C-alpha positions in Angstrom: 19.6 -20.4 8.3 17.4 -22.9 6.2 14.0 -21.4 5.2 10.8 -22.9 4.0 7.7 -21.2 2.5 4.4 -23.1 3.7 1.3 -22.8 4.1 0.2 -21.3 7.9 -1.7 -23.3 10.5 -3.7 -22.3 13.3 -0.8 -22.5 15.6 1.4 -20.1 13.5 -1.3 -16.9 14.1 0.8 -15.7 17.2 3.5 -15.0 15.8 1.8 -14.0 12.5 0.1 -11.6 14.3 3.3 -10.1 16.0 5.4 -10.0 12.6 2.1 -8.1 11.0 1.6 -5.8 13.7 5.3 -4.8 13.4 4.7 -3.5 9.9 1.5 -1.9 11.0 3.1 -0.1 13.7 6.0 1.0 11.9 3.4 2.7 9.9 5.4 3.3 6.4 4.0 0.4 4.4 0.2 -1.3 5.3 -2.5 0.9 4.7 -4.1 -0.7 8.2 -3.8 1.3 11.5 -5.2 -1.4 13.9 -3.1 -3.9 15.2 -4.4 -7.8 15.2 -4.8 -9.7 18.3 -6.0 -13.3 18.8 -9.2 -13.3 17.6 -9.0 -10.6 14.9 -6.2 -12.0 13.6 -7.7 -15.9 13.4 -10.5 -14.1 11.5 -8.3 -12.0 9.2 -6.0 -15.0 8.1 -8.6 -17.2 7.9 -10.6 -15.1 5.5 -7.6 -14.9 2.9 -7.4 -17.3 -0.2 -4.1 -18.5 1.1 -1.7 -17.4 3.6 1.9 -18.3 3.6 4.8 -18.5 6.5 8.4 -18.4 6.1 9.9 -20.8 8.6 13.6 -21.2 9.8 13.5 -25.1 9.8 16.5 -25.3 12.1 14.8 -23.2 14.7 11.3 -23.4 14.0 10.7 -19.6 13.9 8.4 -17.8 11.8 10.1 -15.0 10.1 7.6 -13.6 7.4 4.1 -14.3 5.8 2.1 -13.3 3.1 -1.7 -13.1 2.3 -3.3 -13.8 -1.0 -6.8 -12.8 -1.9 -8.9 -11.4 -4.5 -8.5 -8.0 -5.4 -11.8 -7.7 -6.5 -14.9 -9.7 -7.6 -16.9 -11.0 -10.5 -15.8 -9.9 -13.9 -12.4 -8.7 -11.8 -12.2 -11.9 -9.7 -9.2 -13.5 -11.6 -6.9 -10.5 -10.2 -5.5 -11.1 -7.0 -3.7 -9.1 -4.4 -1.0 -10.0 -1.7 0.7 -8.1 1.1 4.0 -9.4 2.5 5.6 -9.0 6.2 9.0 -9.7 7.2 9.9 -9.5 10.9 12.5 -6.6 11.5 15.1 -9.4 12.7 14.9 -10.8 9.2 15.0 -8.0 6.7 17.5 -7.9 4.2 17.9 -11.8 4.2 15.9 -12.6 0.9 12.9 -14.0 2.8 10.7 -11.6 0.9 11.7 -12.6 -2.5 11.1 -16.3 -1.2 7.5 -14.9 0.1 6.7 -13.2 -3.2 7.8 -16.4 -5.5 5.6 -18.5 -3.3 2.6 -16.3 -3.6 3.2 -15.8 -7.3 3.1 -20.0 -7.8 0.1 -19.9 -5.0 -1.7 -17.3 -7.4 -1.6 -19.5 -10.3 -2.4 -22.6 -8.2 -5.7 -20.6 -7.2 -6.7 -20.0 -10.6 -6.0 -16.2 -10.6 -4.5 -14.5 -13.9 -2.7 -11.6 -12.5 -1.1 -10.3 -9.0 -1.7 -6.8 -8.5 -0.4 -4.7 -5.8 -2.7 -1.5 -5.4 -0.6 0.4 -2.9 3.1 0.3 -2.9 4.5 3.3 -1.0 7.0 5.0 -3.1 9.7 5.2 -0.4 9.4 1.4 -0.3 12.6 1.4 -2.1 13.3 -2.4 -1.2 10.0 -3.7 -2.0 10.0 -1.9 -5.3 13.1 -3.2 -6.3 12.2 -6.7 -5.5 9.0 -6.5 -7.6 10.9 -4.7 -10.5 13.7 -7.6 -10.3 10.7 -10.3 -10.7 9.2 -8.9 -13.7 6.3 -6.6 -12.3 5.3 -3.5 -13.8 4.5 -0.3 -12.2 1.3 1.2 -13.6 2.0 4.9 -12.6 1.9 6.9 -9.4 -0.9 8.1 -7.2 0.2 11.2 -5.8 -0.1 11.5 -1.9 -1.9 8.1 -1.5 -0.3 6.9 1.3 -0.7 8.6 4.9 2.5 8.1 6.6 2.6 7.2 10.6 4.5 10.9 10.8 1.3 12.6 9.2 2.8 13.3 5.9 1.8 11.9 2.3 3.7 9.6 0.2 3.0 8.5 -3.3 2.1 5.0 -4.3 3.1 2.9 -6.9 0.4 0.1 -8.2 2.4 -2.8 -9.9 1.2 -5.9 -11.3 2.5 -9.1 -13.1 0.8 -11.6 -15.2 0.6 -15.1 -13.9 
């Protein structure tokens, strides 16, 4: 498999919605509870500062994506935030790492100075391991900050890295 990370196009939105919605429906990583449809997905992805997609060059299939946007406004507008989604069929293939590395570069290119994740679920061991491997620093723990799909609450761990 030959994976490339590139900027999304409007032709990618249907598959991006599928991947995004898969993570939303899993209910263990994204705070969103509503799935995207053709219109809301186009609006959502179009509103981001940048969206990258992981494409298998050989098949042309999208296997993951990320969104990049400001974490705040004004005097904190130099801090960006991102979310990553990898299709279940492609997890464990280091696609998330490729997405995060590209996101870091895009954050720099778009003038951000810090990339911050507000709500990494404590039980999301793969994501936390990846972020720490890449040099992100955990800011602490917010007890019961995430409502899991099963109705229980899990801690969240904010992370950041200077760009």
